[in-house]
VOGU-3710 file (C-alpha; in Angstrom, 3 decimals, decimal comma):
1> mranrlvlls> -17,526/-8,503/-14,806  -16,278/-9,678/-11,452  -12,673/-9,040/-12,434  -13,580/-5,594/-13,768  -14,982/-4,559/-10,423  -11,652/-5,357/-8,836  -9,379/-3,584/-11,269  -9,566/-0,463/-9,094  -6,909/-2,114/-6,900  -4,383/-1,565/-9,696
11> lglviclasy> -5,545/1,901/-10,740  -2,864/3,562/-8,602  -0,328/2,812/-11,332  -2,720/3,847/-14,092  -3,514/7,128/-12,351  0,207/7,816/-12,150  0,212/7,530/-15,958  -2,727/9,865/-16,467  -0,967/13,229/-16,676  2,289/14,866/-17,669
21> stareareit> 4,348/17,966/-16,939  3,015/21,472/-17,435  4,533/23,971/-15,035  2,296/26,254/-13,011  4,821/27,038/-10,341  8,568/26,499/-10,652  10,418/25,729/-7,443  13,351/23,455/-6,772  12,985/20,237/-4,826  15,822/18,042/-3,636
31> cignvvdeqg> 16,310/14,363/-2,915  19,061/13,786/-0,350  20,182/10,307/0,569  22,852/7,998/1,927  23,995/4,621/0,708  24,982/2,211/3,484  25,853/-1,457/3,889  23,874/-3,992/5,910  25,586/-2,792/9,112  24,579/0,813/8,400
41> rpiagvkvtf> 28,102/1,899/7,432  28,383/4,478/4,616  29,649/3,286/1,221  31,670/5,698/-0,899  32,027/5,571/-4,680  28,578/4,099/-5,410  27,049/5,050/-8,767  23,621/6,574/-8,133  21,243/7,318/-11,022  18,095/9,408/-10,904
51> ykrvygetty> 15,400/8,291/-13,385  12,261/10,237/-14,315  9,081/8,750/-15,680  8,085/10,416/-18,946  4,456/10,119/-19,977  3,256/9,462/-23,497  0,417/10,944/-25,505  -2,107/8,365/-24,353  -2,838/6,619/-21,076  -0,985/3,348/-20,382
61> ssnirpagea> 2,069/4,767/-22,193  5,218/5,927/-20,427  8,950/5,353/-20,356  11,910/6,053/-18,131  14,868/8,300/-18,895  17,970/9,124/-16,821  17,756/12,612/-15,305  20,938/12,701/-13,247  23,935/10,683/-12,092  26,147/11,005/-9,026
71> etrtdggfsf> 28,787/9,140/-7,044  28,458/8,829/-3,281  30,831/10,802/-1,092  32,943/9,369/1,724  29,899/9,674/4,012  27,791/7,715/1,503  25,794/10,830/0,649  24,296/11,949/-2,649  21,711/14,488/-3,799  19,609/15,355/-6,852
81> stnaesvsyr> 17,572/18,480/-7,546  14,830/19,194/-10,054  11,997/21,638/-10,587  8,720/20,867/-8,853  5,800/21,253/-11,246  2,678/21,450/-9,177  0,204/20,764/-11,984  1,523/17,325/-12,877  1,783/13,902/-11,296  5,475/13,104/-11,341
91> hgyivaerkg> 7,428/10,107/-10,237  11,108/9,279/-10,056  13,389/6,441/-9,062  16,815/6,360/-7,436  19,052/3,405/-8,352  22,340/2,690/-6,542  24,883/0,323/-8,120  28,116/-1,081/-6,715  29,956/-4,105/-8,108  29,632/-7,109/-5,830
101> lalglacwdm> 26,533/-5,763/-4,054  22,826/-5,898/-4,759  21,111/-3,036/-6,530  19,631/-0,408/-4,252  16,236/0,942/-5,328  14,069/3,764/-3,980  11,116/5,890/-5,098  10,920/9,692/-5,143  7,427/11,172/-5,457  8,921/14,423/-6,810
111> wqdqdmeikl> 6,409/16,843/-5,344  8,548/17,826/-2,384  11,980/17,335/-0,796  12,768/13,824/0,309  15,410/12,132/2,481  16,205/8,457/1,998  18,608/5,723/2,995  19,473/3,009/0,481  20,940/-0,198/1,863  23,134/-2,395/-0,340
121> gepkeltgiv> 23,351/-6,004/0,744  24,433/-9,355/-0,587  23,369/-9,829/-4,235  21,038/-12,636/-5,215  20,375/-14,229/-8,588  17,274/-15,195/-10,510  17,807/-17,919/-13,087  15,592/-20,070/-15,238  15,079/-21,787/-18,564  12,780/-20,779/-21,434
131> vdedgkpivg> 11,271/-23,661/-23,415  8,579/-24,164/-26,037  5,467/-26,284/-25,575  7,443/-29,428/-26,476  9,984/-28,693/-23,761  12,745/-27,706/-26,193  15,020/-24,810/-25,183  14,348/-21,479/-26,898  17,596/-19,806/-27,910  17,939/-16,024/-28,121
141> aevgisrlwv> 14,702/-15,150/-26,331  14,625/-11,717/-24,709  13,913/-12,032/-20,991  13,162/-9,086/-18,756  11,587/-8,386/-15,393  8,113/-6,890/-15,719  7,499/-6,183/-12,033  9,688/-6,127/-8,968  8,737/-5,872/-5,311  11,450/-5,128/-2,762
151> gsklrfgedl> 10,244/-5,927/0,732  6,609/-5,129/1,428  6,579/-1,472/0,329  8,722/-0,790/-2,761  7,134/-1,779/-6,058  8,569/-1,113/-9,492  7,038/-1,471/-12,954  8,114/-2,458/-16,434  9,272/0,982/-17,575  12,108/1,175/-15,009
161> lqalfkartd> 12,945/-2,525/-15,042  13,481/-2,579/-18,801  16,430/-0,236/-18,236  17,893/-2,362/-15,426  17,276/-6,018/-16,211  17,792/-7,490/-19,692  18,967/-10,963/-20,660  18,985/-13,374/-23,619  18,705/-17,110/-23,357  21,776/-19,169/-24,286
171> ssgkfiftgl> 21,970/-22,385/-26,314  20,314/-24,301/-23,480  17,530/-21,734/-23,075  18,995/-20,493/-19,791  18,920/-16,900/-18,548  20,305/-15,247/-15,446  19,756/-11,958/-13,596  22,252/-10,848/-10,972  22,400/-8,152/-8,320  18,887/-8,533/-6,925
181> pedaaaeylv> 18,190/-7,525/-3,298  17,698/-10,446/-0,932  14,069/-9,518/-0,215  13,092/-9,019/-3,870  10,310/-10,846/-5,706  9,676/-10,562/-9,421  7,678/-11,437/-12,526  9,158/-12,209/-15,947  8,558/-10,864/-19,445  9,653/-13,101/-22,363
191> kkaglatidt> 9,757/-12,127/-26,054  10,698/-14,149/-29,134  9,701/-13,532/-32,758  6,883/-15,833/-33,846  6,007/-16,732/-30,250  3,675/-15,226/-27,693  5,044/-12,462/-25,482  4,635/-13,867/-21,979  4,168/-11,778/-18,838  3,990/-14,032/-15,787
201> yryippigsr> 2,241/-11,357/-13,714  -1,416/-12,035/-12,979  -4,063/-10,129/-11,078  -6,100/-12,673/-9,124  -9,572/-11,624/-7,908  -10,558/-11,186/-5,160  -7,129/-11,057/-3,554  -5,138/-8,873/-5,913  -1,589/-9,563/-6,996  1,482/-11,342/-5,729
211> mhfvagqadt> 4,928/-12,044/-7,143  5,756/-15,633/-8,078  9,566/-15,636/-8,215  11,812/-14,732/-5,282  15,472/-13,725/-5,276  17,710/-16,790/-5,222  15,214/-18,980/-7,091  16,863/-21,109/-9,786  14,303/-23,738/-10,782  12,054/-21,675/-13,047
221> hlvvppeari> 10,833/-23,135/-16,365  9,015/-20,613/-18,553  6,933/-22,211/-21,305  6,328/-19,964/-24,318  3,547/-21,035/-26,727  3,132/-19,977/-30,377  1,799/-16,472/-30,827  -1,879/-15,643/-31,212  -2,899/-12,793/-33,503  -5,869/-10,468/-33,882
231> egvvvkkdtg> -6,754/-8,920/-37,247  -9,678/-6,597/-37,793  -10,999/-3,279/-38,992  -12,225/-0,080/-37,337  -15,308/1,583/-38,883  -17,859/4,301/-38,210  -20,856/2,665/-36,576  -23,504/4,617/-38,513  -21,956/4,377/-42,017  -19,526/1,438/-41,916
241> eplagvklta> -16,796/3,712/-43,326  -13,255/2,486/-42,455  -11,308/4,804/-40,149  -7,572/5,343/-40,611  -5,190/6,542/-37,896  -7,321/5,396/-34,962  -5,283/4,366/-31,935  -6,436/1,169/-30,213  -5,480/-0,272/-26,843  -5,645/-3,990/-26,047
251> mqdwgqavvg> -6,637/-4,769/-22,468  -6,279/-8,152/-20,810  -9,418/-9,661/-19,317  -8,460/-8,698/-15,754  -8,002/-5,013/-16,675  -4,252/-4,646/-17,293  -3,014/-3,185/-20,561  -1,035/-5,662/-22,651  2,673/-5,188/-21,871  5,853/-5,937/-23,774
261> relpittred> 4,902/-4,214/-27,039  4,291/-0,735/-28,368  0,827/0,515/-27,482  -1,453/1,806/-28,696  -1,523/0,367/-32,221  -2,722/2,570/-35,103  -5,109/1,532/-37,856  -3,848/1,534/-41,438  -5,199/3,714/-44,270  -7,958/1,163/-44,979
271> gtfgidalaa> -8,931/1,023/-41,289  -7,425/-2,419/-40,725  -5,134/-3,365/-37,869  -3,169/-6,317/-36,578  -1,888/-7,256/-33,132  0,665/-10,049/-32,874  2,705/-11,889/-30,210  -0,357/-12,374/-27,990  -0,813/-15,220/-25,537  -3,993/-17,274/-25,642
281> gkyrlqpary> -6,733/-15,603/-23,646  -9,440/-12,978/-23,557  -8,784/-9,389/-24,634  -10,815/-6,194/-24,894  -10,127/-3,726/-27,706  -11,037/-0,076/-27,196  -9,971/3,352/-28,473  -6,958/4,801/-26,675  -7,657/7,688/-24,324  -5,534/10,818/-24,555
291> regpadwate> -4,045/12,714/-21,662  -5,395/15,985/-23,057  -8,992/16,417/-24,127  -11,640/13,807/-24,865  -11,092/10,832/-27,149  -12,199/11,286/-30,756  -14,411/8,228/-30,584  -16,284/6,005/-28,175  -17,377/2,383/-28,273  -18,208/-0,530/-26,070
301> pvevitkagk> -15,029/-2,630/-25,691  -14,868/-5,438/-28,247  -14,063/-8,802/-26,665  -11,775/-11,195/-28,536  -10,748/-14,689/-27,430  -7,442/-15,847/-28,887  -5,917/-19,320/-29,237  -2,234/-20,205/-29,372  -0,923/-20,403/-32,933  -4,185/-19,059/-34,382
311> tstgvkvels> -5,288/-15,725/-35,858  -8,616/-14,256/-34,818  -9,880/-12,558/-37,986  -12,909/-10,504/-38,921  -12,846/-8,438/-35,723  -14,859/-5,257/-36,204  -14,605/-2,247/-33,896  -17,502/0,158/-34,480  -16,967/3,728/-33,291  -19,376/6,566/-32,628
321> kggllqvait> -19,212/10,008/-31,048  -21,318/8,924/-28,050  -21,825/11,631/-25,425  -19,622/13,749/-23,172  -19,164/13,833/-19,425  -17,735/17,173/-18,283  -16,287/17,359/-14,766  -15,373/20,885/-13,579  -12,695/20,651/-10,855  -11,832/23,553/-8,561
331> eavskepver> -9,767/24,073/-5,417  -12,132/24,305/-2,456  -10,674/27,457/-0,883  -9,416/29,556/-3,787  -12,104/28,354/-6,234  -9,360/28,237/-8,873  -9,542/25,542/-11,582  -7,310/22,522/-10,983  -5,342/21,338/-13,986  -4,176/17,737/-14,515
341> anvviqhqqs> -6,563/16,216/-11,979  -7,349/12,582/-12,753  -10,974/11,451/-12,872  -11,851/7,799/-12,215  -15,205/6,688/-13,664  -16,974/3,338/-13,524  -19,487/2,029/-16,032  -22,343/0,847/-13,830  -23,465/-2,099/-15,945  -20,119/-3,688/-16,856
351> gryilgcsek> -18,084/-2,462/-13,877  -15,153/-1,398/-16,072  -13,128/1,696/-15,242  -12,438/4,762/-17,404  -9,949/7,567/-16,794  -10,065/11,252/-17,641  -7,859/14,273/-16,958  -8,683/17,967/-16,459  -7,259/20,595/-18,810  -5,926/24,080/-18,025
361> ngiarirlmp> -9,433/25,351/-17,344  -9,924/22,603/-14,729  -12,462/20,759/-16,884  -12,124/17,055/-17,691  -14,036/16,029/-20,805  -14,556/12,297/-21,226  -16,248/10,786/-24,269  -18,469/7,864/-23,287  -21,040/5,527/-24,756  -24,624/6,146/-23,587
371> ggyqvlrvvk> -25,491/4,590/-20,249  -25,113/4,976/-16,496  -21,766/5,878/-14,941  -20,402/6,776/-11,538  -17,567/9,211/-10,807  -15,679/7,336/-8,090  -12,936/9,797/-7,316  -10,937/12,758/-8,524  -7,270/12,704/-7,550  -4,261/14,937/-7,981
381> qgytsdkrre> -0,843/14,939/-6,397  -0,807/17,591/-3,676  -4,590/17,605/-3,123  -7,257/15,676/-1,273  -10,664/15,012/-2,754  -14,319/15,180/-1,881  -15,301/11,776/-0,490  -18,388/11,190/-2,531  -19,573/9,303/-5,578  -21,554/11,049/-8,277
391> tatieygktt> -23,788/9,268/-10,786  -24,240/10,450/-14,366  -26,368/9,342/-17,312  -24,783/9,787/-20,737  -26,908/10,321/-23,861  -25,950/10,437/-27,541  -24,823/13,883/-28,661  -25,332/15,466/-25,212  -23,025/16,709/-22,456  -23,559/15,862/-18,779
401> yirwrlvgql> -22,026/18,265/-16,216  -20,597/17,548/-12,745  -18,715/19,829/-10,324  -15,969/18,546/-8,021  -13,826/20,178/-5,323  -10,260/19,351/-4,344  -8,560/20,561/-1,185  -4,981/21,767/-1,562  -2,073/20,751/0,603  -2,769/21,214/4,319
411> nitgvvrdek> -0,154/23,051/6,374  0,174/22,463/10,110  2,419/24,859/12,046  3,471/25,281/15,655  6,354/25,689/18,100  8,172/23,084/20,230  9,462/24,203/23,650  10,771/22,615/26,832  9,087/22,968/30,228  10,935/26,255/30,846
421> gkpiegaelr> 9,676/27,747/27,590  12,985/27,409/25,750  12,706/26,571/22,013  13,786/23,036/21,064  15,709/22,851/17,803  15,767/19,642/15,772  12,539/18,158/17,168  11,073/15,673/14,680  7,379/15,836/13,844  5,437/13,099/12,078
431> vcpidgrsst> 1,830/12,768/11,017  -0,405/9,727/11,397  -1,926/8,633/9,036  1,428/9,110/7,273  0,375/10,804/4,036  2,571/13,847/4,452  6,239/14,345/5,184  7,987/14,584/8,493  9,334/17,954/9,590  12,042/19,292/11,922
441> sdaegkfevk> 11,792/22,336/14,162  14,194/25,214/13,520  16,362/27,202/15,956  13,250/29,021/17,211  11,410/25,741/17,734  9,066/26,484/14,827  7,853/23,758/12,456  5,590/23,222/9,475  4,129/19,842/8,504  2,427/19,237/5,171
451> ilsaerkhni> -0,500/16,809/5,028  -1,926/15,178/1,920  -4,481/12,890/3,485  -8,237/12,845/3,090  -8,570/11,628/6,673  -10,463/14,061/8,897  -8,400/13,435/11,999  -4,622/13,356/12,321  -2,224/12,829/15,178  0,884/14,981/15,234
461> hvsaegygqg> 3,735/13,166/16,988  6,769/15,169/18,160  10,012/13,904/19,676  13,501/15,268/20,326  16,803/13,915/21,617  16,994/14,371/25,382  13,236/14,921/25,716  10,022/12,968/25,949  7,313/12,846/23,316  4,248/14,920/22,588
471> hieintnylv> 1,036/14,195/20,713  -1,802/16,345/19,502  -4,888/15,440/17,475  -6,231/17,845/14,864  -9,417/17,776/12,821  -8,908/19,068/9,273  -12,546/20,156/9,151  -11,502/23,162/11,233  -8,648/24,368/9,036  -8,814/27,935/7,741
481> dnhfdvgvlt> -7,385/28,443/4,242  -5,845/24,946/4,493  -3,798/26,042/7,522  -3,893/25,120/11,209  -1,602/26,393/13,983  -1,341/23,999/16,941  0,385/26,566/19,142  3,070/25,438/21,587  3,956/21,769/22,091  5,845/21,242/25,349
491> lppanlslsg> 8,214/18,315/25,813  9,363/17,122/29,258  13,079/16,454/29,839  14,287/12,871/29,577  16,922/12,946/32,337  16,130/9,848/34,424  16,970/6,162/34,165  15,381/2,882/35,181  17,134/-0,409/35,914  16,215/-3,931/36,881
501> ivldvndapv> 16,459/-7,609/35,999  14,569/-9,994/33,690  13,719/-13,439/35,096  12,058/-16,527/33,664  9,329/-18,567/35,409  12,008/-20,349/37,437  13,464/-17,035/38,673  16,576/-17,574/36,523  18,130/-14,474/34,873  17,411/-14,111/31,148
511> agalvscqgp> 20,401/-12,853/29,159  20,086/-11,085/25,798  16,412/-10,174/26,192  15,277/-7,073/24,332  13,884/-4,606/26,863  11,847/-1,566/25,816  9,794/1,088/27,530  6,934/3,385/26,641  4,332/5,482/28,361  2,587/8,859/28,283
521> sqpyrttrtd> 5,131/11,408/27,006  7,879/8,794/27,351  10,471/8,376/24,583  10,752/4,887/23,140  13,914/3,289/24,510  15,418/-0,171/24,027  18,326/-2,109/25,473  19,335/-5,731/26,036  19,939/-7,577/29,258  23,515/-8,556/30,149
531> tegkfvleki> 24,706/-12,045/31,085  23,112/-11,624/34,533  19,754/-10,569/33,085  20,235/-6,956/34,193  19,273/-3,903/32,155  19,351/-0,094/32,311  17,074/2,225/30,342  18,562/5,701/30,029  17,064/9,101/29,212  13,438/8,597/30,202
541> cngkvrisar> 10,971/11,095/31,628  9,563/11,387/35,108  6,336/9,390/35,508  4,842/6,001/34,756  6,714/3,621/32,451  5,530/0,395/30,837  8,508/-1,951/30,469  8,371/-5,025/28,243  10,909/-7,732/27,500  11,068/-10,446/24,889
551> tsskqplygy> 13,527/-13,024/23,622  14,165/-14,209/20,073  14,636/-17,888/20,896  12,748/-20,685/19,140  10,178/-20,506/21,916  10,028/-16,744/22,580  9,493/-15,449/26,089  7,558/-12,287/26,785  6,392/-10,175/29,692  5,840/-6,629/30,870
561> iessagasdv> 5,323/-4,554/33,996  4,527/-0,970/34,998  6,943/1,026/37,097  8,151/4,601/37,579  11,132/6,438/36,116  14,053/6,421/38,552  13,335/2,914/39,901  16,437/0,736/40,288  15,071/-2,639/41,423  12,488/-3,601/38,787
571> klavsvrgln> 11,888/-7,338/38,414  10,315/-8,300/35,103  9,186/-11,906/34,583  8,821/-13,461/31,141  7,140/-16,653/29,990  6,113/-18,392/26,775  4,755/-15,575/24,699  1,036/-15,122/24,552  -1,226/-12,205/23,891  -0,230/-8,792/25,251
581> amfsvpeqss> -2,385/-8,589/28,375  -4,367/-5,419/28,906  -3,408/-4,875/32,542  -0,415/-3,754/34,617  1,173/-4,577/37,950  0,452/-2,266/40,905  3,660/-0,746/42,246  3,328/-1,998/45,831  1,365/-5,249/45,379  2,601/-7,964/47,730
591> ssddlpwpea> 0,122/-10,747/47,054  -1,712/-12,160/44,109  -5,018/-11,034/45,632  -4,125/-7,395/44,825  -3,703/-8,038/41,097  -6,327/-7,091/38,507  -7,630/-10,212/36,790  -9,922/-9,725/33,787  -12,592/-12,426/33,917  -12,008/-13,531/30,328
601> ynelaicnni> -8,437/-14,666/31,110  -8,540/-18,302/32,156  -4,984/-19,328/31,238  -2,894/-17,193/33,583  -0,111/-17,990/36,011  1,555/-16,122/38,866  5,300/-15,554/38,727  6,783/-13,192/41,319  3,272/-11,806/41,865  3,034/-10,920/38,158
611> pivlttpslv> 0,094/-12,213/36,096  1,412/-13,749/32,870  -0,505/-15,032/29,861  0,870/-18,512/29,259  -0,873/-19,289/25,965  -3,308/-17,744/23,560  -5,715/-20,494/22,490  -6,063/-21,243/18,795  -9,631/-21,279/17,467  -8,832/-23,600/14,555
621> grplpelrpl> -11,055/-26,672/14,782  -13,330/-25,012/17,343  -16,794/-23,507/16,887  -16,780/-19,755/16,275  -17,304/-17,885/19,577  -20,567/-16,036/20,135  -20,708/-12,766/18,179  -23,470/-11,015/20,135  -21,146/-9,759/22,908  -19,335/-7,873/20,150
631> kiefstdtsn> -22,604/-6,132/19,201  -22,891/-7,982/15,882  -26,290/-8,951/14,544  -26,871/-10,521/11,145  -29,533/-9,267/8,764  -29,278/-12,425/6,625  -29,421/-16,138/7,288  -25,966/-17,485/8,164  -26,834/-21,178/7,817  -24,582/-23,045/5,375
641> kmilvcfwdm> -22,454/-19,904/4,957  -18,775/-19,354/5,746  -18,082/-16,482/8,143  -15,037/-14,207/7,840  -14,357/-12,104/10,964  -11,926/-9,194/10,729  -10,643/-7,582/13,930  -9,313/-4,129/13,042  -8,463/-0,697/14,393  -9,697/2,302/12,423
651> eqrpsrhcir> -6,789/4,365/13,770  -4,349/1,919/12,157  -3,708/2,376/8,450  -3,208/-1,364/7,572  -6,509/-2,093/9,296  -8,393/0,568/7,332  -6,865/-0,723/4,108  -7,926/-4,284/4,941  -11,518/-3,235/5,657  -11,728/-1,213/2,436
661> qlaensedla> -10,427/-4,162/0,403  -12,981/-6,472/1,991  -15,714/-3,924/1,253  -14,688/-3,653/-2,398  -14,709/-7,454/-2,728  -17,843/-8,068/-0,649  -20,033/-8,989/-3,619  -17,538/-11,571/-4,852  -17,178/-13,033/-1,379  -20,959/-13,178/-1,039
671> ekgvivvsvq> -21,143/-15,128/-4,296  -18,707/-17,617/-2,773  -20,966/-18,006/0,272  -18,875/-15,890/2,634  -20,427/-13,516/5,181  -18,017/-10,819/6,348  -18,180/-9,121/9,755  -15,792/-6,572/11,243  -14,882/-5,868/14,855  -13,411/-2,469/15,762
681> ssgvdekwlk> -10,763/-3,191/18,375  -9,977/0,104/20,073  -11,904/2,706/21,986  -12,713/5,280/19,308  -15,592/7,710/19,259  -18,660/5,687/18,232  -20,053/8,551/16,166  -16,779/8,901/14,282  -16,727/5,146/13,646  -20,263/5,189/12,257
691> ewvkeykipf> -19,423/8,140/10,004  -16,367/6,341/8,663  -18,332/3,148/7,985  -21,049/5,139/6,235  -18,596/7,262/4,248  -16,716/4,264/2,863  -19,929/2,286/2,375  -18,831/-0,691/4,426  -21,629/-3,175/3,595  -21,135/-5,814/6,270
701> psgtttaeag> -22,069/-5,883/9,997  -19,663/-4,011/12,261  -19,154/-4,607/15,964  -16,808/-3,414/18,690  -14,834/-5,040/21,465  -16,061/-4,676/25,010  -14,487/-2,499/27,679  -12,343/-5,470/28,664  -10,688/-5,565/25,242  -7,981/-7,897/26,430
711> gdyftwgvks> -10,609/-10,481/27,326  -12,121/-10,315/23,858  -8,688/-10,628/22,286  -7,922/-13,707/24,357  -11,280/-15,329/23,642  -10,770/-14,796/19,917  -7,021/-15,552/19,862  -6,142/-12,152/18,395  -2,371/-11,564/18,295  -2,135/-8,561/15,945
721> lpwliltdrq> -4,286/-6,244/13,847  -5,825/-6,665/11,388  -6,670/-10,282/12,357  -8,745/-12,537/10,080  -10,699/-15,608/11,202  -12,460/-17,883/8,665  -14,986/-20,638/9,346  -16,448/-23,390/7,214  -20,177/-23,602/6,457  -20,813/-25,250/9,827
731> hvvqaegfsl> -19,143/-22,236/11,521  -16,114/-24,205/12,700  -12,923/-22,139/12,465  -10,634/-23,365/9,683  -8,025/-20,593/9,529  -6,868/-17,623/11,582  -4,177/-14,961/11,539  -3,655/-15,100/7,769  -3,190/-12,166/5,417  -5,770/-10,882/2,954
741> aelgeklkgi> -3,490/-12,103/0,147  -3,976/-15,673/1,431  -7,778/-15,518/1,571  -8,272/-17,041/-1,878  -6,233/-20,126/-1,000  -8,013/-20,499/2,342  -11,388/-20,448/0,578  -10,228/-23,075/-1,925  -9,150/-25,294/0,951  -12,611/-25,098/2,521
751> n> -14,599/-25,540/-0,693
//
């Protein structure tokens, strides 16, 4: 049950598979890209293939087919066009191939135009050996890659990878894959007649998933046991009559459909069925769900435990008509029905998830067994959803009705001008949170940005070459007909420079330091110091500038200072890098007495009258600092409990994701004896923060940093956000600064 509650983390892929193409509106969309080498130079003559995902009749079924092929031009460019079909969830992949270089991979969401750059670098290999349980090589086994992550963002599934990576083991059981990107990580899929089909991917509650094999790895031994089989019969529950032609899906215990074989399987004329090539483990059998209309039958999933080399016989799946849940989905403004919207439902007792899809009339009909359910979300590409959860009780032979609203794509328009009122062409506009596309202003300075986020507040960021930056916050609650005009955004000219020198604590020039600047309306600029430690920052705006410098040596140096655009004698001191201090240097200060010193900083030094953080103390091995100053009070006894503190910023997407994941896993963490608390780390509106916490049902205590945020950061050793701190049961810190993916291992180390 615990694993079932966590399967929602992987539903993004399943939702992608929950609908297929039916055109409501035909318009052409284009993917434009460039293929470059590691130095950013264009590569001509690269074969580029556009693949489309094609969905099957039932959920969990899809495949990939080529939809276009091109060769890059002398500038490395390529393009593909296709029809946008607004009623379907579509997904495509772009694959770039050049002999002697690694594969280049990219995703195209296929609901709007997209620009991309694909970088081809040095190819890496993945090699290994496939053996049986006695350690003997298995000859002629089919080996594929079931999942591939490239970097931290690009993730690819079995359907695409089957077309790209195939190998057979040789006489020694060895296989090899070539052309992988340097930052790739993968999982394997192994097939051999008479043996279990092995997928090395695993979903690990409460952390999620991670890839086990990285590009360049050559020491992999894959052990393939004898196959397990399941044999059974499907019957009507009330009469015992065998049912022919019923499609069944086999789900692994942690919620993933069995991969590497044709699914679903279909019962024979006498109602019997057989599933082979299984690994030992726990499986759930259930009727397949169709992409159109309700399933013919319903049942509680039948659990089967298999053993290697054995056949589980006598399995009986009893089906009934159950009851219906009918969800009517409309667009909030037009009131029109929304076709191909995906409905995510959770069975309240078991925690398992069920998917449905709306038809042309906007109604999703889902056949369910009697009991309590909760509609968690309704999603569709190009729309945002009501943020609510609706409960429903299903009874035999009855239909339960629910209404749901989706909000169509939000359009933000405006004009970008300079301080003299002249339109600025080519200004780039981006949205944060980044759920929409960027946009560029035209010759009249006009722009349109499309937003697909359920967030209430967005920041529009605008920048242009030769100008500063502009920002505006909008609240989507105030949109009229899904449209909001921000009016005129004015950018100041960036026609000044700033120069100076970077020194270490001994007043020696620091060569090769990376120097950057930022500030209100300032463009982000970077440069490096020369051999004398000198630097010049060009094209900045009039006004205050925050200048920072850092080195990339084994013991990095860091420092920053505030100055004004046009200054030519800035002296910036750097020291062993600590936490970014939350204060600046007054322009005319001549003694250390004039400098602002937050009380919480007790490890500071003076260098050229500049306060510098020398070290950020580690909390590991120390008692957890007092939580009351952060406005955290516990409603439960914390004695003999581990405490997990998460510093986060609700205006930062990774932070919000981290908090949501902790909230979803809170029950499992509580069972392990872990109390979770969160600390909001930036000055946001307290009412907005409370609304967000309430809306996402964050179950654990939430606090905020004090006005002197830098002091809190230093006290707690926070170096970035989100920042996790974990104690043992005596509240002594055992780990800090780790990722959510490492939490499971940290807990094992403590227990």
